[in-house]
Each structure stands twice: as structure tokens, then as C-alpha cells.
N, C-alpha and C positions, 0 to 999 in steps of 0.2 A: 843968814839963811835959816828959815824955819819951815817945817812941814807940820801942821797941826791937824790932827785927825779928830773926827767926831767920837762920841762916847760909846761905851759898851752897849751891846744890843742883845736881847733875848727874843728868840723867835720860835714859833711852832714849826714842825716839819711841814714842808709844802709852801711855806710863806716866802717872802722876799725880804732882802735887807739892802740898804744903801749906806755905804760908808763914804764920808767926805774927807778930803785932804786939802787944806788951805795953805797955799804957798806964799811966802813973803821973803823979801830981802834979795830978790834977783828977778831977772826978766823971765817971766813964767813961760813964754813961748819959745825960749831958747834951749830948753832941756826936755828930754823925754822923762815921763813919769811911769814907773813900773808899780804894779801891785803884786805883792807876794803874801803868802800866809805861812804860819808856823803852827803845826799841830803838835801838842805835847808829846815829847819823846821821838819826834821825827824831824827831818831837816826842813829847810825852807822849800816851799813849792811856789814856783813862778806862775802867776795867773795871767798877766797881760801887760800891755804897754800902750801908752798914748803919746802922740806928738801933739802937744797943745797948739802948735803953730797952725796945723791944718786939720786937726781932729782925727788923723789917721790912727788906726789901732791894729794890734795883733794880739792873739790869744793863744794859750795852750789848748790843744784839742781835748784835754782831760775833762773840761767842764761841759763839753757837748752843747755849746750854745747857751748855757745858763748864765753867763756873765756878760756884762756890758760896762765898759769904761768910757767915761766922757770927761770933757774939760770945759769949764766956763772961763773964758779969758777975761771977762769983765770983772770977775771976782778972784781970779787966779786960783781956782779950786778945781780939783779933779774928783770925780765920783766913781765908785765901783759898786755896781748893782749885781747881786747874786740872787737868782730865782730858784724856785723849787728846792728849797733848802732841805738838807738831810742831816742826820745826826753827825755824819762824817765831816760836815762842813764846820763843825765846832773848831775854832782856831783863833789865833790872834792874827789879824790882817794888818799889813803894813803898806804904806806908800813909800816910795824911795825914788830919789833923783839920780838919773844916770849922769855921769860926767860929760862935760861939753865935748861934742864931736864923737860920741859913742856910736857904735854900729847899731843900726835899726834891727838887725837880724839876730844878734847873739842873745843868749840867755845867760846872764852872768851869775857867778857865785855871790856870796854875801859881800865879798870885797869889791864887787863891781859897782858899788853905789857910793856917792859922796855925802848924801844926806838922807836921813830917814825920818818918817813920822814916828810918833810915840807908840803906835800900835792901837788897835781897836779889838777888844774881845767880842767875838760873836759866838753866842751859845745857841745851839738848836736843840730844843728839848720840848717834849710834850708834858 
């Protein structure tokens, strides 16, 4: 199993960014994919979740509609788009796979994932 993310991004405030996460080695539609971020000196922040089987999503309210997570089953790739970027969005963004049979509704700790992408640094700066 591998989750391979796209490379580092530098954006101006107000711009958008899209990070990809290509999955391999398992049936993409059988597992939820979460997106989380790590700000230096802070804990993990849960962003959202997608069920690749039907495209269903849920998000934290903290982003106020600025984030969209999608999945392309033809390429086994999930995407996370974050809009109206602010300096506070500077972080390392990760995709992570939830174990089979996980609850749709819980927000797990770091231990609640069985595979992780390598992380994508997103820097928002003018």
C-alpha cells in the first residue's frame, strides 16, 4: 500500500492550492481517505474525509467552506483543494487511509490511520 502526494507548493494569500494523493496497492474504493494538516508546533488538525466509493464527504467546520476533497476512481487519486489561502494555512498536509470498517463519523487521533502519504508542504506567503 502506498499513498503518494504531490510536491511542495508556494502560494500568495488569497490564492488556491490543490494537493493530490495517489493510492496504490489496494482497492481504492474500499477505504475512506482523510486529509489532515500539521502546523509547526501544533497538533494534527483534521480537515475532511471522502468515501471514494460514492464521493461522499464530510469536513470540519473550521475551514468555513474553503476546502473541497474529491476522488477520481479511474486514477485512484484523492484531491484536496483549499481556497482563499491565509498565512495561517502554512502547514504540512497529509492524506491518510482509515482502516477497513472504520466509522464514517469519528475524527481519529494519529493512531487511527493505517497508511499515510509522505506529506506536502504548503507555504502561504506574499
